[in-house]
N, C-alpha and C positions, 0 to 999 in steps of 0.2 A: 395501468394498462392490463387488460385481460390476455392472457397467452395461453394456448394449449401446446404442450409439448410432452413428448415420449421419453421419460427418464427412467432407467432401471431402478427398481425398488431398492436395491441394495445400495446404490450410489446415494439415492435420498436419505436413506436410514443412516448411512455412514456420515453423512454431511450434517444431519440432524444431532447425531450423538457429538460430534465434534464441536459443533457450533453452540450447543446447549440450547437450541432454538425449540420452540414448543410448537410451531406450525411449520408447514411446507413453504408457505410464502415468506415468512421470517427467515428460514433457511437460506432461501433462495437470494433474498435481498443481502444477507450478510456474505454469501458467496460472492455475488457480484460486485459488491463493495470492496471486498478483500482482493478480488481478480483485478479490478480496476487500479486500486491503490498500488498493487504489485507491478503492474504494467508502467504506471507513471513513475515508479522508483527505478525501473529498468531504463526507460527513457532518459531520466535524469542522469543515470550512471553514464549513458553513452554519450550525453552532451557533455558531461565533465570530462571524459576522456578525450572527446574531440577538441574541447576548449577547456583547458586546465583553468583552475581558479587562480587568480593573482592577487597577492596580498600588498597592501598599499604600504603597511607598515612592518617593521621588524618587531620580534618578540620583545625585545627591550623597550622599544618605542610604545609598544601597547602597555606595559607594565607601568611606565612613566605616566601615560595617559591616564589609566585606572586609578592611580595613586593622587591625582589631582582633585 
């Protein structure tokens, strides 16, 4: 997709430096992937807090299963 956006030069320069990308396109792809990943992790955290994980086995039962 082709996009026209007005982004401050210093913001692009800093993003390029931190991402070690060689082009603006590569920099923006890295930034978007990173942002999406971080948002998914936040959503997962909220989901786990609202519905905690339940474990089927105790630690001792898991040890015994792993030794078989």
